[in-house]
N, C-alpha and C positions, 0 to 999 in steps of 0.2 A: 337865273337858270339858263344854261347854255343850250343854244339851239342844236348844237352837234350832239348833246346828250339825248335831246328829244328824238333826234333821227335814229340814234342808237336804240333807244326804247322801242320805237316803232319797228325796227328791224327784228328785235327780240320777240316782239308781239307776233309778227309775221311768221317767224321761223319757229316759234313755240319751243325754242331750245337755245341755251347760251352758247354752246359749242358751234352750232350751225351759224347762229347769228355772227359770232366772232370771226368765222371764216369768211362770211359775206362782206363784213366790214373791214377785214384784213387788219384786225387787232387780236391780241392774245385773250384767251378766255379769262385769266385772272383780271386783266385790265377791264373787260367788259362787266365781269361779275362786280367789280368794285365800283364802277360807274352806276350800276343799277342799285347797289346797296346805298350809295351816297345819295342817289335820287330819292329813295325811299325815306332816308333819314331827313332829307331837306323838306320834303313834303309831310312828313310825320305820319305816314300811313303805308302798310304794305301794298305793293302793287301786283304781286304774283302769288298764286297758289303753287307751290313747288311740288312736282311729282314726276312721273314718267315724261310728261311734257308740261310746259309752263302754261297756266291759264291765268286769266286776269281776275282780280278782286273787284268789287264795285269801285273802289278808288282807281284801280288800273283802268277799268272802262272808261271812267270819266276823263282820266288823263289822256287816253288814247284819242277820244274825240277832240279834245283841245289840242293835243299835239298834231293831229292831222290838219287842223285848221290853221295852226300857227305855222307849220312848215310849208303848207300850201300857200299861205300868204307871203311868206319869206321868198319862196321860189318865184311868185309873181312880181315882187319888188325887184329882185335881180334880173328878171326877164324884162321888164319895163325899162330899166336903166341901160340894159345891154342892147336894147333896141333902138336907142336914139340915132345912132349914126346911119343905120341902114334899116330898111323896113323888113323886119323879120321878127319872129317870136311866136307867142301864142295868144290867141283871143279866145276867152271863156265865155260861153253863152249858155244861159238856162232857158229851157223851153218846155211847154207842155206839148202834147200831141195835138197839134192844130193843123187845120187846112191851110192856114196862111204860112206855115212853116216852109213851104216849098218856095214862097217868094224869098224868105231869108236864105235858104240853102243856095238859090240861084245867084244871089249877091255875094255869098261867100265864095262860091266857086269862081265867079267873075273876078272878084278882088284877088284871089290867089293866082289867077292868070297873070295879073299885073305884077303881083309881088309873090314869087314862087317859094320864098323862104317862110311864108306864114303858115302856121298850123292852127287848128281849132280844137277847143276842148268843149264838148257838148254835155251838159247836165240836164236830164230829163225828170221833171217832177211837176207838181201842181204849181199854181201861181204863188201861193203862200210859202211854200219852201224855196222856190226861186227867189222871191223877195228877200228871205231870210238870208240867203247866201249873197245877194246884192248889198245888203245892209252890212255884212261882215267884210265886205271887200273881197270875197272869193269869186265873184263873177264880174266881168266887165258890163255885160249886157243880159237883159231878161226879156224874152218874148212872153207877154203876159196877156191872158185872156180877160177881157172885161166882163162883168163889173169888178174892178180892183182899185183899192185906194192907192193912188199914184201921187199923193201929196208930197212925198219925199223924193220924187223922181222927176227927171226930165225924159221926154218920151216923144217917138214919132209914131203916129197912128198908121197902121196899114190899111190899104184900101179894101182888101177882100173881107167879106162878112163870113161869120161862122154861123151856120144854121143849126138850130137845135131840132132834134127829132128822136126817133126810136130805131135802134138796131134790133131787128126782129129775126127770130129764127125761121128759115124757110119751112113751109108747112104750117106755120101759125096762121090763124084766120086773118090777122091784120097784114100779113105779107102781101095780100092781094090788093091792098089799098094803095092809092097814090100819095096820100097824105093822111095825117092823124089828127082828128078833131079833139077838143076837149072832152066831149062825152065818151070817146073811145079810150082816151087816156085814163079816164076815171075807172074804167072797167078792166084795166090791164095790170097783170102782176109785173111790178117794176123793180129795176135796180137803179138807183139814182146817185147823183154826185153828192158827196158829203160837204163840200164847201158851203159855208152859210151864206155867202153872197151870191152864189149861184141858185141856192134854194130860195133866196128872197126874190131873185129875178123871175124864177119859174112861178112862185106864188103870186106875183104881180100879174103875170100872164094869165094864170089860171083862176085867180080870185079865191073865194072861200072855199071852192072844191078842193083846193091843195090839201087841206086837213084830212080830206077823205080818200086820198090816194092809196092804192093797195101796194105798199112798199115792202118788198122782201129784204132788201139789203141796200146799203149805201157803199160807195167806193171812193178811194183817194185817187188812184190811177186805174183806169178802166181796163188797162192790160193785165192788172192783177186779178181781174174778176173773170177772165175769158174761160176759166174751168167751168163756169156756171153756164156757158152758152149751150153746152150739149144737152141740157135738161129739156130744151124745146118749149119751155113754158114762160120763163121770165123775158121781159125786153128791157134793154138798156136805154135809159134816157140819157143822151149825150149829144155833143156837137158832131157834126158830120165828119170832121177830120179826125175825130178821136180813134176811129176803128175802121178807116177807110181801107187798110190792108186785109180786113176780115171780110169785107163785102165780096160776095161771090164765093165765099168759102162757108156756106151754110147760114149766112146773114145777109139781110137787105136792110138798107136805110130808107126810112119814110120821114119826111119833114113834118113838123107840127103845123097845124093850120087853125087859125091865122098864123102867119109865120112869125117866128121868134128867132131873132138873130142878134149877134153881137159882134163887136170888132176885137182886134188884138193890137197891142202896142209893143214897140221895141223900147224898153225903158233902161235907164241908167241912173245911178246915184246922183242926185241934185248937187251942183257944184263940184262934181268930181273932176280933178284936172287929169285929163288923159294925155299920156306921153307915148311916143312911139307908135306902134302898130295899131293899137286900139283907137288912138286918135285919128289916125289916117283912115281907118275903116269907118268911123263915124262920119267923117267929112264925105267919103264915097257914098255911104248909104243915104245921107241927107240929100245929096244931089240926085241920086237915082229915084228918090220918092217924091220929088218935086213935080 
């Protein structure tokens, strides 16, 4: 399967129209139509539902996901080899919303001062999804919140700790507290992280009472749940850095007591040979973290 045809396919998906896609690609409409028909024949499945606009079949949606991964990986390969002679190109980093992110951002900005041709591609999601993209070679580095299985990765542990606590609506009775005890946590309507490893960490801290928590909902990324902030009832169990931008906007953070904190690591695929700009950045980051 030709990578060029996959790029054609993704353009058709984006434009939802063969004619518009042909114009964007600077090819004729019959040529593009023939390429898409041949692609369907090669895969043995229809990719489009043809109507006023093109929509994807289930097979088409699967191919779109795989084509995006393949073309992104090919772009990265070309970029890595193009960056050998001079320090420039793109460094891709995955990260959750962490307090320690500011350390990474400081180093990224300082590195770019040294090498102005460098650009960054940032992917934000939970550690599980960041690890998935690391495994596929779609990211150079991932900033991961512990606890996380890093047996397949090399890493540098960042010094700053991530404190767990509650983001509490102003006016809520617990907003007057300086910290949240185990007993107070049990009596609170909660929205909690869905990651199993994180739930295990909280369970170890809380003990048997974890099973008696009053949980309204769980979340993947806490920013997706901000619509529930306005209820004034539920509190978010999260790390301090997850919603710092919301503090002072109707929310306050109160840490758990006894303190529960964890670290974060900058990880990369074990034995991955870095070339060009990513290798230079890793050398720089190692030196800065000593």
